[in-house]
N, C-alpha and C positions, 0 to 999 in steps of 0.2 A: 677820647683818651681816658675819661673818668672811669668808664666801664673796664678798661684794661687795667687800670691801677687797682680798682676794687677786686677784680679777679686775681690780680697778683697778690694782694693781701690775703685772700682766701687760700690760695695755693701755698703761700709761705706759712700760713697758720697751720695747715695740715702737716707741712713738712716739719715744723717745730714740734708739734704734738707727737709726730712719728719718731723723731729723734729722742724725745723724752721717754717714749715707750721703749725704744731700743736700749738706751743707757740707764733706764730705771731711775731717773732723777725728776724733780719737779719740773713740769712743762714750762713754768714761768721763766726758768733760766734760759731756755732756747728762744722763747717768745721775746724776751728782753734783748737778747743778742740780735735777733732778726730785726726788731724795731730799730735798734741803734744803727745797724748796718744800712737798712733801707732809708733811714732818716739822716742823722748827722754824719754817718759814715760815708755814704756814696750819693746822698741827696737824690735818691730815686723817688721818694714819696714825700710830699709836703701836705700833711693832713689839713692844714688851714686853707691852702689853695684848693685842695681837692673837694672839701665839703663847704667851704665858705661859711656863711651864717648858719648853716645847718649843723656844724660841728658840735656846738654846745648842746642843742636838742638831742642829737644822735647819742652823744656820750651820756647825757642825763637819762634818757630812756633805757639805754643799755644797762646802766648802773641800777636803775629801778628794777629791771627784770632779774639781775644778779642778786640783789638784796632780797627780793621776793622769794627766789628759789632757796636762798640760804635760810630765810625765815620758815620755810615749809618743813625744815628739819628740826625745828625747836619745839619739842613737846614738853609741856609742863610736868607731866608725870615722870619724864626722864630727868628733868631738871631737879625735881624734888628728890629723886633717888640718887643723885650724884654724891660722891664722897665730899667730905668737908674741904679737902684741898682744892678740888675743882671748883666748888662754889666760891671759895675764897679767891681763886685766881680770876674769876669772872666778876668779882666785886671789889674786894680790898686790893688785890693785886693789880687789877686794871686801873684803879684810881692812883695807886702808887706809881705805876708806869707813866700815867698821864701827867702827874705832877713833876716827876723827875725829867721827863723828856721835854715838857713844856718849859720848865725853868732853864734847862740846858739850852733850848732854842732862844730863849729871851736873853740870858746872861752871857752865854758863850758865843752865839751867832749874831746877837744884836737884832733879832727879829722884832717886829712890832708885836706887842703882847697878844693881839688878836690872832695873828699868824702863828705865834708860838703855841697858843692854846689849841688851835685847830690841828697843828702838827702833832702835838702830844696826844690828842684824842684819836686821830687817824691811826697812829702807829701802835695803838694797844691791840690791834687786830692781827692775829696770825692767820687762821683759816685752814680748813681741812685739805684744800687742794694743794697746799704746800707741805703740810705736816704728814699726810698719809704716805706719799712716796718715800719720804725721809724715814719714817718709822719702819716701813717694809724693808728698807736697806739696813737699818740699825739693829732691828730685832732686840730692843731693850727688854728688861724684865717686865712682868705684867703690870706692876704698879706704875712704873714710868710710862709704859705704853698707854695704859688707861687714862692717866692724867693728861698726857699730851694730846691724845686723840680726842678726848671729850672736851678739853679746853678749846681745841680748834673748832669743834662742832658748835659749841655753845657761844663762844666769844665772837663768832662771826656775825650773827645778827645782833647780839647784845652790844658788841663793840661798835658796830655800824650805827645802831640806834643812838648810842652814847655820843658818837662823833657828830651825828646830825643835830642833837640837842645842844652840844657845845657850840657848833657852828652857828645855829640860830641865835643863841644867847650873845655871842660876841659880835655878830653882825648887827643885831638889833641895838646893842650897846653903842656901836659905832655910829648908828644913824640917829639915835635919839639922845638928847642931852639931859633929859629928865628921867630919873630912875623909875618913877611910876609909869611913865609912858613905855619905857623899855620893858618893864615887867608885864605890862598889859599886852604889849605886842608879842612877847614870848608866850604868854598864856594863850593868846589867840592862835599862834602857830601850833601849840600843843593841842588845843581844842579842835582845830580843823583837821590836823593830821590824825589824831586819835579817833575822832568821830567818823571821818570818812573811811579810815582803815577798818573800823569795827562794822560800819554800815556795809562796806564792800564785802567783807567776810560773811556777814549775816545774809546779804542778798545772794551771794554766790552759793552759800550753803542751801538756801531756799530753792534756788534754781535746780540744783542737783537732786535734792531730796524729793521735790515735787515732780521731777522729770520734765520740767518745762524747757530744759535744754537737752537735746538729744546727745547720747553718749559720744557720737562722732564729732560733736562740736565742743566738747568739754575743754580740750586743749586750746583751741583757737579762741573760744569764748572767754576763758579765764585770762589768756594773754591780753585780749582786747580790754577786759575789765581792769587789769593791772595798769595798762598804759593810760586808760581813761581816768582811773583813780589818781594816778600820779599827776596827770595834767590838770585835772579839775582842782585838786588840792593845792597845787602850785598857783593856780589862778586865784583861788580864794585867799590864800595866805602864802606869801613868797617863801619858797624853799621848804614847804611843809610836805612835799610829795614823797620824799624818801621815807619819812616817818610813816606816812599813810600806807605805803606798799609793804613796809616791814610789819606793821600791825596787821594788815590784810593777810599776809602769809602766816603769821603766828596764829591768827584766828582759825584759818583753815586747818593748820597742822594739828590743832587740839580738838577737832570735831571727830570723836571716835567712830561715829557711825557713817562717816563720809568716805566714799570710795574715790580717792584722788591719786592712787598710785600711778595710773597712766599719765595724769597731769604732771606729777613729780618727775617721772621718767622723761617726759617731753621737755620739761623745764631744765632738767639736767643737760639734755642734748643741746638745747638752745643756749644755755649758759656757757657750755663749752665753746660754742661758735662765737658768742659775744665776747667771752673772756679772751679767747685767742686773738680775734680781730681787734678788740679794744686795746689790749695790751700792746700790740704792735703799733697801733695808731698813737697811743700815748707815748711810747718810747721814741717813736719817730718825730714827735714834736719837740723833743729835747734838743738843745743846742750845746755844743761843746763849751761855748762861752758861758752858758748858764751854770755849768758845773764848775768851770774854772773860777768864776766869780765868788764861789763859796769860800775859797781860800783855805789855808791850812787849819783854820779853826774848826773845819768840819771833822777833822781827825779827833779833836777833843770831844766834839759832840758825839761822834760814833763811840768813843770810849764810854761816855755816860750811858748811851743806849745799851751797849753790850755788857758793860761791867758794873753798872750801878742800877739802872732801871730794872732789868730782868732779875738779877740776884736779889734786890730788895723786895721785888714782887714775890719771888719764891720764898724768901725768908719769912715774910709776913703771912703768906698763904699756907705754909707748911708748919707754922708754929703749933706745937702740941700734937703733931701727927706722928705716926709710926715710921715714916720714911727715914732711912739712914742718911748719913752725910753724903755718901756716894750718889744716891738717887737725887738728892737735892742739888748736888753739883752738876749733874747731867741736865736736870730740869732748868738750872740757871743759865745754861748755855744754849739750849735749843728753843729758839723763838723766831723763826724766819717769817718775814712779812710777805704778803701775797697780793693778789689781784684786787681784793676789796680795798686795801689801803691805797693802792695806786688809782683805782677808778674813782672812789669816793673823794680822795684828796684832789684829784684833777678837776672834778666838778666844783668842789669848794674853791679851788684856786682860780678857776675861770670867773666865778662870781666875785671873788675878792679883788681880782685885777680890775674887773669892770667897775667895781665900787670905789676904786682908787685907794685901797688899803696899802700903806707903805710896806715894802719888802715881801708882798704877797707873790711876786714873781719867783721868789726863791723856794716856794712851798713844794712845787712839783720836783725840781732837781733834788731837793733834800729827801723827799719820799723815795725817789728812785735810787738815790745813793744808799739809803738804808736797806732797800730791797736787794740791791746788787750785793752789798757787803754781807748781809745776813744769809741770803740764799747760797751764795758761792762759798763763803767761809764755813758755814755750818754743814753744807752738803759734803764738803771735803773732809771735815774733821769729826763728823758725828759718829761714824763707824769706829775709827781709831780710839776716840774718847770713850765710847761705850765698852770697847774691849779693855782699855786701860783701867777703867773703873770696875771692871769685872761685873758688868751689868748686862752683857749680851746673853740672850737666852740660848740654851742648848739647841741642838738640831730640832726643827719643828716635828711635832708628833701627832697633830690633829689630822684626821681624815675628813675631807669635805666631800659630801655626797650630793650630787646634783639630782634633785628629786626627793620628795618626801612622801611618795606613794606607798602602798602597802608592801611592795617588794623592798624599797629603800629602807622603810622603817624596820622590817624584819631583819635585814642585814645589819642595820645600825644597832639594833637591840642586841644582836649576837656579838658584835664588837664591844658594845658598851658593857656587856655582862662580864667580859674578861679584863675590863679596865682600860680599854683603848678609847681615847678621846675622839668623839665623832660630832660633826656639825652638818646638819642637812640644810638644803636650800630649795625653795619651791615657790613659783609665782602664784600658786593656787592656795588661797587662805585655808580652805577646808583641810588640805593635806598638812599644812603647817600646824593647824590646830590639833589634828590627830597626833602628830609627832610630839607636840608639847604635852599632850595628855599622857603619852607614853614616857614622859620624863626625858625626852631628847631635845637638844638645842636645835632650833630651826630658824633660818633667816627667811623672812617672807619677801620674795622678790627674785630678780635675776642676779646671780652671783657675780656677773661680769660688769654690773652697773657701777656708776660712780657712788651711788648711795651705799652699795655693798662694801665699797672700799672704806667707808667710814665705820661700818657696823660689824663686818665680818672679822674674825681674828686672823687676818691674812698672814701675820708674822709667824703664826704657829701651825700653818697648814703644810703637811708633809706630802700628802697625796690627794688627788682628786679623782673621784669615781663618778662617771656618768651613768646613773641608774634611772633616768627618766624614760617613760615609754615614748616620749617625743624625741626623735633623734636630732631634731633641729636644736632643741635646748641643750642636748648633750654636745652637739657639734660646736655651738657657740662657746659653751663653757670650756671644752677641751682646747679649742683654739686660743682662748684667752689665757688659761692657766698654763698651757704648754710653754708660753713665753715667760710667764711670771715665776714659775717654780721649776721648769724644765720639762722637756717633752717625754723624758723617761719616767716621770712621776704622775702622769695623767693616763687614765684608763676609761674605757667605755664599754658598756654592754650592748650587744646587738638588740634592737627592738624586736625584730623578727627576721626570719630567713629571707623573706622577700625584700625587706629593706636592706639587709646585709649585701644583697646582690646589686643594689643600686649603685651607680657610679657618679652620682651628682655631687657627692660630698667631697670635701677637700682631701688631699693626700694625707695630711696630718691626722685628720679625724679617722679616715679609713684605716690607717696604720695602727691607731689606738683603740679600735673596736676589737679588743683582744682579751676581754675578761672571761675567765672561767673556761668551760669546755667548748669544743667545736659546736655542739648542738645546744649550748646554753644561750637562750634568748630571753628577753623580758617576758615574752608570752609563756615560755615554758616554766620559768621561775614563778610567775604569777599563778599559773595553774597548780603547781605543787603547793604553794602557800595557801591557795584557796581550799585545797583538800586537806589542810591541817599540817602541812610541812613546817618544820622549825629549823632555825639555825642553831647548831650546837658545836662544841669544841671537843676534840678527842686527842689525848696525849699519845705520842709515839714513843715507845719504850723498847728496850731490848726484848721484852717478852711479847710485844705487840708491834711488829714492824709495819712499814709503809705498805708492803705487799699484803700483809695480814689485813690491814685496813681496807685495801681495795677489794680483797676477796669477800670481806664481811659487808661492805657498803657499796654494793654494785650499782644501786639506784641513786646514791647520794651524788650531789654536785659539789666538789671541793671549791671553796671560795677563796680562802686565805691560808697561809702558813704563818703561824706565830712563832718566829724564830726565838728559841730559848726564853720564851715568855717576855720578850722585849720588843722585837720588831715585827711589824705586819708586812707580809709579802703577798700581794694579790696573785692568785693562780691565773696563769695566762694560757691562751689557746695552744701555744707551742709546746706546753707541757714540760718546760725546762726546770720548773720549780719542784724539787723533790724534798720532802721533809726528812729530817734526820732525827736521831735519838735525842729526846729532850724537847723537840718541837711539838706544837699542837696543830692539828688540822681543823679549821673552821669550815663547816660544810652545811649545805641545805639538805636536811634529811627528809625523805618522804614520810607521810603520816604514819605508816606502820612501823617505821624505825624510830620515830621521835621519842616515844616513851622509853624504848630500850636504850637509846643514846643518853637520855637524861639519867637513867639508872647507871649506865656505864661511866659517865662523867663523874657522878657522885662516888662510885666505887673507886675510880682512879684517884680522885682527890683525897679519899680516905686512906 
């Protein structure tokens, strides 16, 4: 029966993630509901009975992988470049939240001071997996979006590391009666965790650089090293493993010459599996009586979390900044807690219960209460509040191009020249490097990945164009963004006539292979550009009509219509897009026409 229950968890995990995808809300909301229904709701799953003594090791190892994956996104160069507000939120603001929540737990809920301290430390973490879907729905102005998005990225590993250190300190204090012994034990924990983390990072870097580990074993090999580092560190010094794997991840993230993108993508997929399954298991362990025993005082505690801790953190972090009061008000409200808080807190709670720390059994119900309230309340109110404060961005205007090859770059430069915001994406570093040398913004990686959700300006994307020669990349991107921004806003170019006739692609992708003319394929555009073709714009006027344009530019391939110099409309195969007076036609001109077009554009502008 155990296999049946584990399969059931897997199926419900996928269902919860799918519902979150459909309704465009944080997945944690449906995972939480699923866990509560399977556990205390209908008593279908009892994680303690299902895993027995293996429950604590399974949760601990899963949390280790999740923290390692989060640490892989923390680059020192990006941390140094952060604005003052974000740096403050991950330092001064984090400490302010820790103090307020910890004191509220101690004085309002009557928790043991060690439990209150751990509760405060765990609840400083928000995390990108919760923030990103919320921001995509809110579309706040760029300052708020940047602050919240970067706070979620940076505070995830930093906050988790802070929580680990606080937990180590309070547990050692509880075990030792002499201050010097406690300080020595804490120093030992830090020494073991930091040393093993650095060694694991250095050793893994050496394996990859010297090619002692074949590429096909990078993913599995690094996963094995993460689990081994965690276990050995815990064996040498109790509960130092989480610190070790966090440092391990940060070390790898900051090796500029190390190719670990495939590893990061694998860890993202693995983390999604672990987060989904783990959150259902953790929620299923809750008991209604555990929540009831918190009493009405939990409402006062929640008031401190929502209306004191976060606003105070924002007040201190934004002091002296240029953010207006409306932006500060919105930042003061948005701080949903996520899976890292639940997973790390659950591991700490299991250890504290085993150690016999008073009131430690309340730690998990309190963490889940905060998660439920913040996710549900802020998901429901974020968009209305953003509108009320007049901080919602206007309609998205950035065009995302899948591919940064020479065709995509030429199209992007043509759009960029007339002032249209363009963002490229490509998993090939050479293409991204060439795009950036041309002054174009480019995301290195797959735009449909979880990593892209953190770094791409998704809230400002109005259209997606698949211009990669690889139709599979185009298909994946079109499928992903057709749901995210609407099927009528995604378009793709045929890679070749032969591929266009293939019927193995999805119906959605086939219907969106509609860019430009009937005979316009990637191969044809590539050939024109290789021969010196350029993308240029021509204004349609009373003296130069659309028919005049077609007569003069018989060999050109119209790409876009720039409606009244404001809106970009891609030209589609059906030919239904006809420019009017005042519009501009953006087209790929053959080499012999490029010089004449540049002169004509200059003359029209004058």
